[in-house]
N, C-alpha and C positions, 0 to 999 in steps of 0.2 A: 504494499499499500504506499502510496506517495504521501508526502506531507501535503496538508491543505495549503490551497493557494492564499496568499495574504489578501485580505478583504480591504478594498479601497472605498471609502463612502464618497458618494456624489451627492451633494445637495446644495440648495441655494444659500449662500452665505450672506448674512446682513452685517453691516458694520454700524457700531454705534459710536458717534463722535461727540467731541466736546464742543462748547460754544468758542466764540472768537478769543484769541489770546489764551486758550487752554482753560477759560472759566467754565464751570458746569454749564451744561446746555439747559436752556429754559425749557420747561415741560410745556409742550404744545400738544393739543390733541392731534394725533397723528390722522392722515387722511385715511380713508376706508381702505384703499389699496395697501397701505403699510400695515394696517392691522390684519388684513388677510394674508399678507406675505409673512407676517410673524407667526400667525396660526399654522400657516402651511410649513414653515421652518421648524416649528416644535413638532409637528406631525411628522415630518420628514425624519427628524432625529430619532423619534420613537420606532419608526419603520425601519430605519437603518439598522438600529439595535436588533429589531426583530428579523432582519435579513440575516444577520450573523448567525443567530440561532437557527434560522432555516437552513443556512449552508451547511452547518455542522450536522443537522439532523438528515439532510439529504446525503451528504457524504457518507453517513453511516448506514444509509439505507433504511432509516427509521420511518416506516409508513405510519405507524401508530402516533408519532409526534405530530406529523402533518394532519392526520385524521382528528387529532385533538383540537386543531384549529378550525374544523368544519362545523358550523352551527348545527343544532339538533333538527332543524327542518331541511338541511341540505344546502346545495348551491344553486343560485339563479343561474339560469341559461336560456338566453334569447326569449324571455317572457314565460319560461317555464321554470320548474324546480327539479334538480336531480336530487333524489331522496339520499339522506346521509348513508343508508343501507347500501345503495348502489356505489356511492363514492368509496365507502370502505372496501366493498369487494374489488372495485377497480384499482384501488391503491395497494391491496395486498396481493392480488393475483398476477403473478408474473406473465400470463398471457394477455392481459388486458392492456389496451392502448395507454391508460393513465399510468399504470405501473411502468411500462416500458419507457414512457416519455420521461418520467421523473427519475426512475431508480435503474433502468435497464443497463446491461454491460456495455461497454465500449465495443464498437463493432470493428475496430481497427481501421476504419475508413478515415478520409480526410476530415468530415464533419462529425462531431460526437453525436451519438444516437439518442442520448438522454442528458438530463440536466446534471445527474451525478458523474456521467462520463466527461461532460463539459467542465464541471468544477475540478474534476481530477486532473485534467489536461491543461487547463488554464495556469499560466505562470502568475498572473495577477488578476484578481476578480474586482470588478467594480460593481457597486450597488447603485442603481438609477432609481430615484423615487420621482414619480410623476403624479400629476393630479388629473383625473378624467372628470368631464362633466357627468353628474348624475343628479338628478332631482332630489333622490333621497339623501344625498350627502350635503345639500346646501351649497352655498357659493364657495366653500373651500375645495369642494370636489372629492372624488373618490381617490384615496392614496393607492398606488400601485407600485409594485417593486420588481424590477427586473436585474438579473445578473448579467454582466457583460465583460468581455474579454477581447483584447486585441487579436484580430485575425481568427476568432472562433465564433461561430454561430451557435447561440443558445436555442435548442430545439423545443424548450418548453414555453408555455404561455407565461405572461406576467402574472404575479400574485397580486390581487386586488384585495383591500380590506376594509372593513368598518369596525368602529369601536363600540362596543356595548359594555357599559360600566367601565372597568379598568382593563378589559381584555380585547386585543385585536382578533377579529374573526375573519376567515376566508369569505369572499363572495362568489361571484361568478366566473373567476378567472381560471379555473383548472381546465375546462372543457373548451373545444372550439365550438362555439355556439353561433356561428354566423348563418 
C-alpha cells in the first residue's frame, strides 16, 4: 500500500485588513455579498475538514463510513429518492457501479477506474469546494466537494452536502442522475 497523497485545501481566502495607518478598522455593516462570502468561507473550511476524513475512509475502502453520511431517507436523484437500503447495497457490493466507482481496484490503465485508485495514484490531492444553486440551500448554495489531481481524472461524481444540526449529510451526488 502506498502512502496517502498529501491533501491540499482549495478554498476562497478572505483577508481582514486594518484601517489607515494601522489603526483598527471601523466596524461597518458589511455588504450582503461580503456576509455571504464569509458564510461560504466558513462552510468551505468545514467541508475541507470533512474531505480529509472522506479521503482516509475511501483509501481504506470503508463503505460503512460513507454509508454513515447517507440520510435515513436516502439520496435525492433527479427529482426522485434512492432509498438508503439501495445505497447500502450499492456501496458494499463489489459488482455494483457505485462500489466500483468509489472503491474499485486500479485497472492498470492510464485513467484510474475508481476514486480509491485515483487517491492512491495522485502525488498531491486538492480538495475543491464549490457552491451549487439549490433552492433548499438558500442563497449560500449547496456545498460540493471534489478531489482533484494534476494529470489525473477523478472518475467519481462530486460529493454534495447539507448540514442538519451539527452533522453534514450527503445529498444527491453519488449517482449519475441526469
